[in-house]
C-alpha positions, 0 to 999 in steps of 0.5 A: 714332246717327250724325248724318244730315247727315254720312252718305251715304244709300245702300241695302244690297246684300244681300236684296230688302228694300232697306233704307236705309243711312247710311254715312260714314267716321270720322276714322280712315277706317273705315266707319260704318254705320247704318240710315236711319230715313227709308227706308220699307223698314226705318225704321232697322233693319238685320239682322246682314249690313247692320250688318256692312257696314263690315267688308266694305269693306277692300281685302284680296283685291280685284281692282285691275287688269285681267288678260289671260291671267293677266298684269296689263294696262292698261285699254286693253289689256284693253278692246282684247282684249275687243272684238277677241276678241268681234269675231273670234268674231262675224265667224266664228260670228255674234252668237249665239256671244256671251253675257252673264250678269249678276246681281241685284247689278248696279245698274239702270244697269249692267243697262240698258247691258248689255242694250242692248249685247248684245241691241240692238247686238251682236244676241245673244239670249243675255243672262240673269242669276242672277235666273233662279235665284231669281225667274224662276218668279214672273215667269212666274206674274205674267205668266200671271195679270196680263199683266205682271211686277207685284207688286201690293202693298207691305210695309205689307200684310204688317203690316196683314193678318189672315192672313199665309201665308209659303210657302217662305220662311225670312223670319227668316233671309233677309229679317230686317228684314221679318220683324221688321216682321211680328213687331212687327205680330203682337205689336200685333195678337194676333188676326193669324194666321201660317201657315208652309208649309215642309218644314223647321221654320225660325226663321220658325215662331217666329211661326207659329200653324200650320206645314204641313211638307208633303212636298217638291214638293206645293205645287200639290196644297195650293193646288189643294185650297184653290181647290177648297175655296173654290169648293165652300164658296162663298167666291168673289167672283163680282162680281170674277171676272165683271168682272175675270177669265177662266178661273176655271171651268177652274181650278176644275175642274182643282183639283177633279180633282187635289185634291177634298177635305181627305183627298185633299190631306192624303194627297198632302202628308203633312199632318194633315187637321186642319191642312189644314182649319184652313188652308183655313178660315182663308183662307176666313174672312179677307178681309185675307190676304197670301200671301208666297212666295219660293225654296221656291216658285220654285226648282222644276221646277214653280215657275211652277205653284206661283206660279199656284196661289197667285195663283189663290186670291187672284183667286178671292176678289178679294183683291188690290190692297187693303190687307192682301191679295194675293199677294206675291213677295219677291225674293232679291237687292237688284236682282232687280226692277231687272234685270227692269225693264231686260230682264235675263232672256233672254225679256224686252226692256227696260221689261217688254216681251216679244218681240212684233213690236210691242215689238221694233219699238218698242225698235229705234226707241227705241234706234236699234238695227238689230241688235236681236234678235227672240226670246228666248235661252238661259236660265241653265242652257241658256246654260252647257250651250250653252257646253259644246256649243261653240255659245256661244264667248264669255261676259261674266260680271258681278257673280256667281259661277256656278261656285258658284251654278249647279246641276250646278256641276262640269259648268258649271265644265268648260264654262266652262274650255273656252270660247274667251273668258271675260270676268269683271267682278268686285270680288274677285280670287279666286273660283271663276269668276275662276279660269277667266277669260281677262280680268278687269276690276276692278269697283267694290264696294258703297260705291263704286257709284253708281246705283239698285236696286229692292226687292221692293215696286217701290221704287227707291232710290239706291245712293250712293258714300261710298268712292273707287274703289280701284286701277283699278276702274271702274263696270260701265256704263263698261267696257261702254260702252268695249267698245261704242265699240271695236265701232263702237257708240259713238253709242249708248253715249256716257254720262258718268254714271249719271244719263244712263243712268237718264233714258234707262231712264225715257224708254223705260218711257214710250215709246208706253206710255199706260198699256198697260204696268205699268212706267212711270217716265217721270215721272223721264225729265227728272230733272236731275243734282241731282234724280237725286243727291237722289232719295228712294225712289220706288215705281213705276209713277210717273205724273203725278209720283205713286207707286203703292202698290198695283195691281189693286184695280179690275182694270186688268190688262195682258192683252189682254182687261184681265182677270186669268187663272186658270190650270188646273193639273194638279200634277206631282211633282219630275222626279227621285224618290228611289230605293233608291240615293239615298233622301234629298231634298236642299234647299238655301238660305241661312243667317242671316249669310252672303250668296250665295257669301261674297265679301263676308260672308266678310270679316266676323269677326262674320258668320263666327262663327255658321256656320263650316263647311258643314253638313248638317241631318238629322233624328236618325232619318235620322242614326241609321239612317246611323250619323252623329252630330252633328258627324260629317263626311258625304259628300253625293252624287247622280248629278251630284256630291258635297260634304262637310259636318258633320252637324247634328241637328235635329228640325225637319228633315223625316224623309227630307229634308236641308238644306245651305246654298249659300254655301261655295265653293273659297275657304272649304271643300274640296268645300263647293259644294252646287250640285255635287250639285244636279240641273240640271232646270229648270221648262219655262216659267221655266227656274228650277232645282230647287234644292229637290229632288235625290235624294241619298245620305249616308254617313260620311267615314272620318277618323282625327281632326277638329280646328281651327287658329287662326292669326294669319296665313292659311295660304299654301296650303289645309291638306293634309288630308282636309277643311277649312273656314275663316272669318275671326275677330277678329285670326285665321283659323280652320280646321276640319279633318279627316284620316286621319293617325295619331297618329305623323303628327300632329306632322309635319302640325302643323309644316306648319300651324304654321310659323315660328320662336318657342316651340312648346308640344306635348301628345300622347296617342297612345293617344287619338289626340290632339295639341295644339300652339301657337306663340308669338313674343315671348309673342304667340300666333301659332297653336294646333292641336287634333286628336282625336275630335270629343268631345275638342275644346274650344271655340274661343271662349276661345282666339280671345280670346287673339289680342287679348291681347299677350302671353298672360298666364302663367295663360292660357299654362298653360291654353292647351293645355287649350283652356279658360280658367283658373279665374275667367275666362269663356268667352263661347261660340259666337257667337249674336248677330252684331249685338252679338257675344254668345256662347252662354255669356253668354246662358245666364248671363243665363238662369240669373240669371233672364231668362225671355224674349228681351226680358229677355235683351236687356236684360241682354246686348243679344243679340237687340236689333237685327235679332232673327234670333237670338231663336228661338235665344235662346228655345231656350236659355231652354227648355233652361237656365231653372231651374224657378220654385219656387212656394209651396204654400199 
């Protein structure tokens, strides 16, 4: 454990858990990372991604200098270009021809300045964020019910609940540290029950007492059924309803109309009646109930209604704002909540204020911003479609990669390519989005940034720098202020440090508030620079110097009446239904060790080892019907686009549905962007896209061979074959390949993939369509290539280890083209535990030596001993490889 006094306390830049991190540089300048045991979000624990942060801070691939029209420029030239072109477009077409698109990866201070500049001074309403793609439905649900975008509870409630419902969230993979907190709580209190509501059986189901694999898009029917059941069976808190809510009669009637009884709900959701009844009875009987929900609820054309249906059930029973109970939206990004605080969404103003005449006037006076917009602008998908139509002629994109993350992504790319001015603030030089930029501005990355973020439980934490800014990289708020100065708005943007921005943000939160708005951190408005630097994590609202752990236990909602609203809901199916041509439903999401579009995690060898290629998770019955085997290359296509992925058979996948992760992009795979396939339909209230329900067809890709290349140096150009995906390894680069070349053409392709001098080893078997080659220089392995049928390919892991051996030993050299270690050597196998780099074969060996539990495996080889994300996989290996225990019969 690194010594706290020598480390910088900062915050992890990944998911919405908001874990505290201790970071420092060792004597050789390498980043050393540990969890902060004093941070209340994680108490020292980190997941695989957080633990590997030190592997992502190198300067390879960084954007270090401004670029204008493809040429290197000075900051002065770049800023003059941005301001000049913006001014020209505004003068000719008005301020609404300009847009800004931000990110939950931005710090709050950067977010605040961007909203103030574009909404307040330029005067365009078209300011939105990639949080629109993940949290906007939760915002609508909160504001409908509470009159404010308020998460009522905190993480401790998940641990103290007697019933935890996890809806549409693979907590084990997407929020691993929080999952481990829940898992530990359940181990301490075996009577605690967990229900997982998810069409897929994910690793989160490891702790589930009940899994409800409902038909995609039927959530509102399920929760309406619960509301109806609670009302009919008398499980309502009438005292709370009468004193603190309104609309419950209409909500109950709507629920009865659509989901009158258990058989009706079970039929609509395609669930066993007994399981539905068990869920309803457990909820009815358990006061301390928390309903935790995330993207599986939000990312839908009915996402807002799904959120409202969950909140309705908690309001009906008065289970809100007290220990161990309440609806809980878990955010996806580290500062999705901070972006909402400053008005990052197109339908918000700053400090949780909306566009009423009163609030517009208030913000205008506070900012002294005569150009402040008076109404909402285009939400994310609408914004890029407006670019396509030519209505928006300039867009500034900051800290996000929308050409990978937006639905109907190919269309969005074409729209951006035709835009008159595209400014991109980015830390990495080559992304799908920088490829269509006119001006690139080098931004600071994690480890260099200075500011604040807010996690899912309303906790504000400092993100502090421990690395110097590289090249000419500058803070995002600085670039915005310099452009504001050139546009004539310098007086409103004369900030010299992030502490000044934070103080103004805090002051606005309390301006004419008097308890009428939920977001209030005005107690921090006079925080001096030293206090800002030393600020410990704080949970808002912060009034009279005190943090607030929970809200709404005694009412006090932020609606006009002061009462929470139950919303009558009529369920609607997804907009696009499967048909004979597109008969499968595509669901998208995240994997365990990668983050968003891989610009950061793709740099880490250990995070890249678990999942190397885009994959398509299918139920074996669906795959058999389509003549697709495990590992086969498949084409996934819809009305909107197509992607390529390797098939992965999984009994936990719901028949009729397929799953593909969102991370891969043009830098890491050929046609691996799943969002090119996803339909652009959005929720009419939240504007959030329907990422979880796109009708698709899946078909085999006809290739003559599959294979892989391990190379000490990266290829100068992408492999010239039918399909490829790449990943970073420890001392090498890995390429998974597929092609149409015949056996006679394979040597020519090999020479292109293994160029250079040195000794070349070859093995060809044209009859089996197999070819293998390796190149060595002075005994060092420079690269090896294996081509053939999937079943003929060896594992990659022993071969990967040869790149650390200099030179390759004679025994290993003789075994090189076999792909397998010589007798007496061990192959650790496919990486399972990213935290400690433990391979599958090492775990299997531990199991065969008597380890019968994940805990025993951890004691023997460390696997599963940090974040625990791999424990379900370890448990599966135990089930498949543990020898039966012989019992003596008396």
